[in-house]
Steps between C-alpha positions, in 0.01 A plus 500: 500500500233770565545864561620540856300825535187290489624306796573826681146628424356183645709552811382855535139393461517226759682715754273799424791736433562657159842639601677164549801461268784257451856622573698599189802316631333160463372372165168316534401244239184287513455170312127422482542145359658370823385781736856607577627838607867574435692764693825610332716698740776746411693724733270403787723203580766738632293780651368603838223272623261790554456571127201363304706339219685286760185349653450190287343310794238771543405512132490124468269469800263786424456389138454132586263562793283763333479323158480136597286405198749662261833407655610147588872565498741789541847473341797723588803579289748789489746664271844360592661816370399664828676242719793664685862433411725474803423542864615856565171682486155498660343352186669167579335500849162590345535216253593254778184607683298456181630139465412432867147632448455308175615175658257538793208613290545214254518245778180629666282550194638233267147384407455806281825695488775417253845619398520507121873433449610161648847642554352743758355221714657490849734791430504587872602147603763494226633836616536383854692191384732672255580786738570262790250668730485215750372722786242775450454764769251778557645815647392588854267780607646803663369707784628800309284442187242768438450597859458871423166621633344796320351758733193539282379199308352542152315172450491552127870411500604134530801582714271673751240226478768248590593705806136532598431125494824423681415764761178653619291327237634151575210408731253574220688276262541224757124516567422479129731196458322328790195473272694231315563309825862626509649639817803728481641685799735732317528655152856557376624665186766469232593132487791478254493240217853519368627153407869400537711193462726362771508826701337841502723744319501737201709256292254214577175663381261291292205736528358763548697759689468849640188560710291216355277384788155381599303797622337352815516165671419317824523153651159355587445332838307231313788365292514746214734749349313796354628746236329811359557668169377856564377735231380859533164606360663644189705187425252255353680246276470135414869469581422468873431130418857445365662682795300311756554170321877553501511595870278205599707256294835602650363493856351156435840375378652630819233329710562175310874521560601556138635844601673581830329778701515652845133402564538144375482324837208693646281466194585146386201333339260801520276634221558829325210747487568751224278809503423749231467797738321770296255777503336349188593219261570527135179413309677201336574345843158339546390231743561250217868608498530456875352150469732402218818622671405292807433173311847346563432477874874479571518672836455852357164677542440814296245740646354839414492750784348849466694696755324673787569869553185608687 
């Protein structure tokens, strides 16, 4: 095993940014003899998805893509002491979401991504079976979600950016998307991603809860469902990859009929276009990363979109 700081220095050099650092909540270990990077998670398995030490997908992808000659495999493990006991708090829901993400990431990038402990293989499928979750349901969108319109928009704030692209800035965004050959007639906001079993209700929550939702979305006239993870200019993190991956995966499951959803009939068989909608990308999210995340070719297309304000 070599000093992981040497790996970090190489990453900084290749991405031309001396300020890049690994999150303290994930332990990085590099084994030179078999070109393997190990990520050891801690409390990130039960935390909000927006935090850096939660984003194992993002760190696996940016390291693998930007250091292809140094990394053949990425291995994930976590401290079981952080796994929640009981179902009464939000940590249990966060952990369920973590297992969902892990299951989908492993299945899509199994050529190079591994789970270290064999006992942790297929934990999501095992959870569904042992809990008797025979029917999974996404909660419905509501006309009352985030419909407040601020009189004066401050486009440095994500909430106001969301209002802008849903409202008077929607034509600019629609025009920008058209460059990809995608035609959308309407941009909507706040698509909820709460998962339930049997029926929607507080006692049937699997994940995530509260106001968790996809920022912006729209059905394409050319057989696509388009989602947008929006970040303000000041919010530049690699974690946007993990958030977008989660949203795209759950929408794809709904399209494929694995999860029941209000849109299921109208979008059956369509592709998901998942956009990183940003003012600027994190320096680690290079074109190599975009290429790597799109390799599975499984009906999900990840795209970078610098949002138009002028």
